[in-house]
N, C-alpha and C positions, 0 to 999 in steps of 0.2 A: 335769090337762090338760097342764101344762107338762112333766110327766114323759113323757107320750105324744109331745109335740112333740120333746123331746130324743131319744127313742128313734127317731123317724122320721128325724131329722137324722143320727143315728149310722148307721142302716141305709143311708141314702142315701150317706153318706161311704164306708162299707164297700163298697157296690155299685160306686161309682165307682173305688175303689182296686182292686177285683178286675178291673174292666173294663180299667184301665190296665195292670195286671199281665199280663192275658191278651193284650192288644195287644202288650206287650213280648215275651212268649214267642213270639207269632206272628211278630214281626219277626225275632227271633233264629233261629227255625226257618227262616224264609225265607232269611236270610243263610246258614245252614248248608247248606240245599239248593242255593243258588246256588254256594257254594264247592265243594260236592261235585260239582255239575254241571261247573264249570270244570275241576276236577281230572280228571274223567273225560274231558272233551273234550281236555285237554292231554296226557294220559298213556295212556289206554286204547288198545291197539294197533288195535282195530277201530272206534274212534270216527271218524265222518266229520263231526262237528259243526263243527270248525274248518276243514274243507275236505277235498276228495277225496284219498284216498291209495290206493295199490295194496296190497292185502293178499293175496288169493288168489281165483281164480274158482271157480265150480262145476265139478266134474270130479274125482271121487274117485281117478282113476288117476294124478294128477300130484303130484310132490314137488319143491319147490325148496329145495335146501340153500343156506343163506346163512351167511357167516362174517363176523363183525364184529371191529373193533379191530386188524386186522393192517396191514401185513405183519409177521410175526414170524420173524426168521431162525432161531430155534430150532425152530419147529414147522410153519410154513407149507410149507417144502419137503417134509416128510413127508406133510402133508395132500395136497399136489399129486401126490406119488407114489401115494398111496392112490386118489385120484380117477382118475388115469391107469390104474391097474390095473383098475379097474371100468369104464373108458370112460365116466365120468360127468363132467358139467360143473356148476359151482356159481357163485354170485355172491359176490364179495368186496367188502364195504363197508370201505374203507381209511381210516385216520386219516392226514390229510395230512402231519403232521410225521414219521410213521413212514415213509411212502412216500418222502419226501425223503431220509431216511437210508438207505433200502433201494431205490434206483432199479432195480438189476438184478433183484431179486426181484419188484418191482412189474411190471416189463416181462415177466418170465417168466410171471407169472400170466396176463397178457393174451395172450401168445404161445401159451400152452397151451390157449387157447380159452374161458377163463372170462370172465365179465362183471365188470367193475370198477365199483364205485359209490362215491359220496362219503359219508364218515361224519364230516365236519367236519375242521377242522385240529387242534384240541386236545381234542375231546370234551367241550365244556361242556354244561350244561343250557340249550339254546337257548330254552326257554320263559321263562327268567329273564334272558336276555341282551338287550342293547339292539339295536334294528334295525340299527345300523351294525356291531356285533359279529357279528350273525347273517350279514349279507351278506359281511363280510370272511372269516369262517370258511369259508363255502361257496365263495366265489369263489377264494380262495387255494388251496384244496384242488382244486377243479376244474381250475384252470390248471396246477397241479403235476402232477396225474395225466395230463392230456392232453399235457403236454410230455414226460413220461416214456414214455407208451405210444404217442403219435401217433394216438390214437383219441378220439372224443368221449365224454364221461362223461354218461350219460343218466339215471342213477338216483341218488337221495339217500335215506339213512336217518338220521333225527335221532337223536343219542345219547340213550339211555334211552327213545326213542320220544317225547320231549318236544317239543311244538310249540305255536305260536300261529298264527292266520291269516296273520300277516306272515311267519312262518318258511316256511310252505308256499308263500306267494306269492313269496318270494325265491328259493326253489328253482326254481319254475316260470319265473321271469324269467330264470334262468340256463340254462334249457333242460333241467331235470331233473324227473323224476317222483318224488314222495315215495313211499317204500316202507316199510311196517310189517311185521307178521307175525301168524301165528295159532298158532304152536307154538314154545314156548320153555321152558327150565328155568333153574335157577341154575347152569349148567355152569361159570361162572367161579369158583364157590365149592365146588361138589361135587367130591370127590376120587375118586369111583367112576364110571368110564366106563360100567359096566354099569347103574348106577342112572339115569344121564343117558339112556342109550339106551333103557332100559325105559320111562321116563316119556314120552319123545318118541314112542316106538312106540305107546303107549296113546293119545296125543293124535292122532297121524296116523290111527290106526284109527278113532277116534271121529269125526274130521272126514270120513273116507271113508264111514262109515255115514250121515253126514248129507249126503253128496253134495258135499263140498268138497275142493278141492286143499289141500295142506299147504305153508305157507311157514315153513320151519324155521330158527330162529336158533341158531347155535353161535358160539363165540368162539375164533379161532386166535391172538389177541393180547390186549393189554391197553392201555388208554389211557395209563397212567402211564409205561410204559417198554417198551423192546424186550426180548425174551428171556424173558418170563414163561412159566412152565411151563403148557402147555395139553395135556398128555398125556391127561387124562380126556376132553376135548372131542374129540380126534382118535380116541380109542377109541370114543366114542359115534358118531362119523361112520362108523367102520368097521362098527359093529353095524347101523346103518341101511342102509348100502350092501349088506351081506351079506344082510340080511333082505328088502329090497325090490327089489333088482335082479332083473329078469325078472317081477316082480309089479306094480310101479308104474313109471311113466316119470319119470326125473329130468330136470328142466328148469331153465333159468335164468330170471330174472324177466322178461327181455325177451320170452319166449314168451307172456306174459300181457298184453302191451300191444296 
């Protein structure tokens, strides 16, 4: 009888241990899902969980070419010549410290009819920055761009697409609409303009088949310094312009507001 009692106690102990273990696994799984959900909300370009952002509307006939991390005195002028040749306009999300160093190039972008947007002052991950740092990065850049161009800055793109609810709120408090994207490659690392152009063309065509406009990201500059080689990105822009001019309508992001 005592042996049976001991066996029942052991079985009960084992049952409780398994229950505790399962509860622990469930808790860890829930934490993992929560972390994954936060990462998606903070980084996924089309996520609207942390707040509304402008991506692209329905309308397969439109393409918005957007360029990040400029101005770049080595390559932005060539890009501007390319756009002028095709009578197309684009949206340039400028890094504030670069714009301060290149005021004439910044002004020329605006005078050529392109839209200028705010890409922060120093290109940090704003999802990890303090609220004060976020506001300072956006405000300083907005003031600098508006002083140089004499025109209001209405659009903001967070570096890396990283945001929190207060990042988006800070942008809106400063009178700016947050803008993300739905077509991008690793053009900052890829050395073949043809590969970049091909991948983006595939993405644009897929979006078109699904009835969506394309909000394309390329990089004419780099956050760390001026003068970075962006020839592959400019080649990719040429490929897209030559392929879609007359087939699709190139717009700037303000057409979608």
